[in-house]
N, C-alpha and C positions, 0 to 999 in steps of 0.2 A: 503493501500498499506506501506507493511515492510520489502520485501523485494527489492534487490537492482535489477534494469530492465537496461539491455544496450542494446543500439539499433545503428544499421548502417545506417547512412542514407547518399545518394548521391545526391548532389544538382548541375547540369549541369545550368549554362547559357551559353549565347551566348560567354561571355568574358570571362569565367573560369570556371573549376567544384571543387569541393571541397568532399572531405571525414570528415563528423562529427559523431563522436561519443557522444548519446545522452546516460545521466543515469538518470535513474527517481529513486528517494527515498524521502521520507515522503512526498509525495505530491509536491516535487519541480522536476524542470529538467535543468540540466546542459548540455551545449553542449562545444564539444573540438572538433576544427578543425584539423585533424591531418596530412591532404594532401591537396594540392593546386596545381591545373594545369591549363596552360591556354587551351582552346576551343581549338583543332584543329583542321582549317580549309584549305584548299588548291585551290589555280587557276589553274584549267587545262583547256586548247584548249577553253580558253574565258568565261570556267562555273565555279563559287563558287559550293566547296562540302565541306561536313563534313568528315572528318578523322576519321572515326567512330570506325576504326580497332586500330588506336591509343588512343580514347578514352576509349576502352576497355582494354587497356595495364597499362591505366593510374588508369584506377577502378582496377584492380589486383594491383597495387602498394598502393592502398588507404586502400583494403583489407589487404595486409601484413603488411600495417602501424597499423591497428587496433590490430591486433593479436600481434604485438610486444610491442603494448601502454597498452592493456587490457587484454589478453589472448585469449585463441581461442573460446571459448563459448559466446553469443550472442544473445538475443531474439529474434531478426529480423535484416534482410535486406530490404531497399527499395530505388527507385530513383525516382528524378524529375526533368524533363528537361522545357523546351520551348517547346512551343508548332508548331503545323503544319507540320514538315519534319516527313519525313520518310525512311523505310530502305525497297528494293524489294529482296522476297530470292526464288530460284526455288524450286522444288519438293524435292531436296536432302539438304534445308535447307543450299544452298551456296546463297553470295552474289551478285545480279544483279549490280554489279559495286559501286560507291560511293555515297551515298544517296545526293541530292544537299541542298545547302544553301536556305534558304528562302528568302534570300537578292540577288541572281541570278535573271537576267533580261527574265530569258524564260518566265516568267508568263505575261511580255506585252502584252495587249491585250488580256487577255484572260477573264477577266472578263464580257467582252462586248461580246466575243466569247458564255460564258457561258447564258448570258440574250437572245440572240438567241435563244435557244434549251428552256429555260425554265424562263421567265420573272422574274426582279428586282422583283413586288412585291409578284408574287407565292414562288419563291424561299426565301425571308425574310420569308413567311408564316408558310412554311415546316421546317425551322430549327432556325430561331430567331437570325442569326450571321449575324454581320457586315461583312459590303462586303472590302474586302483588299486584295490585288492581291497573298500575299504570303499563303494564306487560303492554304488546301492542296487540293479542290476541282481543283480552279486554277491550281495546281502545275500537276495534274493528267491530266487536260484537254489539259496542254503541253504538258506531255510524248505522247499521244495520237497521238499530230502532228509530232511525231519525225518518220524519216522514220523506223527508228528499234526500236515500240515500244515494251517495254519492258513489260507492262501491258501483252501483248499476251503471255508472257513466263511464268511471275513471278507466284508462286504460292502461297505467301503469302506477306501480305502488314503489318508491323508495325510501328506504331509510333514510334517515337528515345527513349522514355520512356519504351514502350512496349518491344521493340527489348532490351533492355539491361537488361529489367528484363528475356527476355528468356533466353539470355548467363546466367545469375546466375541461373535461375529456371529449363530451358529447358521448360518452358510451355508458349504455345501463348494463350496470350488473349489480351483485348482493354481493357483499363481502363477510366470511361465515362468523367471524367474530362478532359482528352487527347483527347478523341473521339470528344467532343464537339468544339474544336477548329477547325474542317476539313472542315466545313460548309455540312457534309454529314450526321448529325444525327439528328434526331426528340427529340427535346427539352421535348417534355411529354411523350412519350414513355421510351426515353433514352437511345436509342437503335440505330440503321442505319438504314437512310431512305432507305428502300430498292426500294420502288415506284422512290425513286429521283435518287437512284441509275443506276436504268434502262432506263430513261430518258436521263444520262448521256451517257451510254454504259459501266459501269463499271463494272468488272466482279464480280460476288457475291462470287467467290470463293477465291478472293483475303484476303477479311474483314473478320478477327475474333471474337469470341463470345464478346460481350460488356460484363464487370464486373462492380461494381460499388466500388469506393474508400473502403477500407481496406477491403482486401480481401487476405486471405492466398493463394498463387500460388502453394507453395511445399516447398522442403527444397533445397540448395544449393548441385548444381552439385560435383559431387564426383571428378572430375580431376579437376575442380577447388579449392575444397576444399581443395586436396593435395596440390595443387602449392602453396596458401596462408597459408597454416595452421592451417585453421578456420575447423570446426564441419561439416560434410556433414548433418547433420541434422538441421544446422542452417535454420529458417523458411526465405523463400521469400515472402515478403508480397508486394505487390500492394497499396499503401496507395492514394496517390493523386497525379497521375503522372506530371499534367500540375504544373507547380513553383507556378504560380499567386493562384493555387486553393490551394495547400499547404500552402502559404503563407496568405492567408486569414482565413485557418483553426487554425491560429495560433491567429488571431487578439483578444484582449479581449474586445471587443464592452461594450461601459459602456449601451445603450440603443439603442432601434430599431432606433432612429434617427441621426444613424452615418453612415455616407461613407466610405470607404475606399481609399488607395491608392498604388497600388504597385509600388515601385519607384525602377526601376534601368535602363538596357539598355532600355526597355519599362516601358513607365506608363501606368498603368490600374486605371481607375476611376469607382468607382460604390456603389452597394448597394446589398447587399446579403437577396435574396428574397426566397419564400418558392414554388416559381410558375413563370414560364417563363411569359414575357411584350411583348406580338407581336399587338402592333397598329401601327396605321396609324403615331400618331407622333415618335415611336423608329424608324421606318423604318428612317422618314426624316432626324432626327438628326444621323442614323446611329448607333443604340444603338447594344449590342450584347450580346446574355442569353449562357452564360458558365455553364458547368458542376459545380457543388459547391460540397461538403460533405455532407453525413447525406443527401444526398437528396434534397439540396438548388439547388437556379441556383447563378450565379454573373452576375448580371445586369450591365452591365459597358460598357466604350469604351476604345480603345487603344490608345492609345497617344505615339508617338514616343519615349518621353523619354530623358536619359542622351547619347544616342548614339555618337549626336552631337558633344558631347563634348569629347566625350571617340575617334572617328576618328579624331576630330580635335588634341587633345595630341598624339596621333598615326604619325599626317603630321609631327606636330613639332620635334615629336622623329626622325623621317626619316631626318629631316632639322637640326638633332644635339642640338636641345633644350629639354631635359630631363627634363620635368617636371611633377610631383605628383600631384595629385590628392589634397590632401588639399593644395599645393602649388595655384593649380589654383583657388579654392576655396577663398584662404587669397587673389589674387591676385584680382578677380572680386569682392570681398568687399571691398578692398581699392581703385577700379576704382570710385565708386560711379552709380548711376542710368548709364544705356546704353541712352535710350530716342529713342532708334530703335530696332524694333523685328523681328524676321523670323516665319512663319508658319511652325513651325516644324514638321506638318505633310503634306506639300508640297514634295511629289513624287521624286525631288531631292536628298533630304535629306534620303530618303531610302538607298540608296546604297553607298556600302563603295568607299573612295576614294576621295580626294581633296576637304574637309569638310571647309576647313577656305577659302577657293577660293567660294565654292556652297553660302557659306552664305553673302561673298561682294557681289555677282553676285546678288543673293535675294534684299539684301538691295540695289543695284544699280538701279535695274529694278522696285523698290516700292519707288525711291527717296529718300530715307532715308541716312542721314548721316552715317559713318564709321569708324572704325579704325580696325588696321590689330594686334594691338598686344593680345597676348594670354590673357590678365586680362581684355580685357573689350569685347573682341567674348566671353568668356566663360561667361559674365556676361549680353551679349545680347539674347544667349539660356537662360539663369536660367529666367530670367525675360521671356522671350517667352513662356517658360514653365507655370510660375505662371498667366500668362494672361491664358493661354490655360488651365488650371486646372477651372479659376476662368468661363471662358463662360461653359465647361463641365459642372460644378457645376449647375449651374442656370439651363443649359436643365436637368439634370439629377431630378432636384428636380419638372420641370415643366412637365415631362415626367410620373413622378410616382406619383406625388402628395403629396410626402414627404416633411416635412420640417425638414433640417439635420442640427443638432447643430453644429456637430464636422467632423473633418477628421481624419481617423485612419491612419495613415504612415508606411509602412511596408518596408522590404527590405535593402539591399544595398545603394540607392539611399540616403536615410535618413541620413548617415552618412555626407552627406551636409548640413552642420546646415545654410548656406545661402539660398538654396534652401528651405527650410522647411520654413524659417522666410519670404522669399518673398511669398511663399505660402499663410502663413496665412495670412499675408498681402492683398494679392489678392484675397482671398475667402471671407475675413472679420469675422474669426472664426479661434478657435482653431485647432490645428494640433498636435493631437497626436503622437508622432514617436516612434515606436519601437514594436517589436522588429527587428533589424536590423536582424538578420539569421532568419525573420521570416519564408522563405520556408522550411528549415532547422528542424525550429523548429514544422511546420505543419505535415512535413514530419516523422518524431520521434513520433510525437503524435500520427499520425492516424494509424502508427504498433503499438503503444500501443491500443488504441481503438480497433483495431483487434484482438488482445491477450488476451483484457479483463483487463489490465492493467489499462486502463483510461475505467471510465464506459461511456464518453460522450462525445460529442461536447463542451456544455458548462463548462462541470469537466476541460477539455484541458486548455479553454482558463482562468478559474481560477487558473491551474498552472502555465500559461503563465504569468497571471499578476504577482503572487509573485516568479517567477522567473527571470525576465526580466526588466532591468532599462527602464522606459518609460520618456519621456521628453515631454514639454507640450510646444509651441509656441501658444505665443499670438498675436494678431494683433499689429504694431505698427505704419504702414505708409500705413494701406487703400487707404489713402487720393491720394497717389501716381496713383493708380492704378482705380481710380475713374475717377481722371482727363484725365488720357490716352485711358481710354478703347475706344472709340469712335474711335481715330486713329487705335488701334488696331483691330479691326474687320471693318474698313474700307480695312483696308492689306490682313483678311481674305477674304474679301467679292470679292478682287480684284483679287485674287489666285482660285476662284471657276469656 
């Protein structure tokens, strides 16, 4: 690897998106964020949507910034985003409205409706996916119940990263890591589960060919190349479309006895496996089998993550109190132990709005003391997350039969050192944090693998270890979580 290679990676989260240029030289990877934007959503007529065309405009600005900073030639472009959401287009590739936001409440009751068509055990046996009302399946069932069912008019359904890659390349495909989040894929064949589609009455014509992560789609569309100043022969690559899959691809695991935690708006805790794991116990604990890179499976559980803190911060800002995340972490640290906790996966915390009030209401309902100060509420959420990591890790070891020596954490959430330390205390094991830009590193790395500039996934992980600073957190106060575990478990049991 003597020649310098440069790639453009778009990493879009529910809170913000960024354009990153990755430079690969002498077996080291350097990432430089050159453009960032708030991920635009909008509320209309009581429903929440993504402003997907505004996202496209922001991506064009990112491409222009890449050209201005690094010139007009790159070795690849790729996109990773959150899962489950989709865009509908007609036969002339016109958008059929704004894509719904996964936090929209139209999916209320859709899991129960799905089980009436395909019983829960059968649905899990076919897909191996965690039951969550945000999954694409339940969104499509909600669409079918509309007076105007757009699925009857649509010709194409593209998940969010697949749509953005279509905008870049003009090619419509479905990359497997993002497809696996839909609850409509077969984890063994790594394709759409057509039998399941038929049972739910979903038109086969909507769903494009499934491809593996690290597939070259084509070149940048000429009109887009002209507008941004980039060469039209710039390769567009379907790397790992799901941001968590991209992040896990970048984790420099030290052994086979390590778990991972992708920490951000959502927390995703699990292990990387060579094949799916579908057992009565994995169903009982609601674990999911999502697609990974290089033929792997990410066996994990979705946990709410830092979304409650993000929503609290937004609520305080609306009240005129602008508090940055580092300040919230400092206030939470100075506050000391909260000694009151929430179930972060309680349904009320999924939706936007009034988050401080929702947290206080939960604590009142469960007979726990509370305060309304920002530092205390933040500490309450962080400790609750750490407790949830503790219970999830124990379930993970029980289901897989693996003994996990340490936890590798990646993503923007690891910038919160207090949460990292609380996590180490809660699980009683080391937490190795880094890289912060795990999804971007995996995005760039999968492009390099697709182009042959990196030979394999293990080589990518070695490059990541050489290129980024990792910080290890060791347990300091595990006794707090041991002493209070039964109280936390009673709270969880009381909410089921």
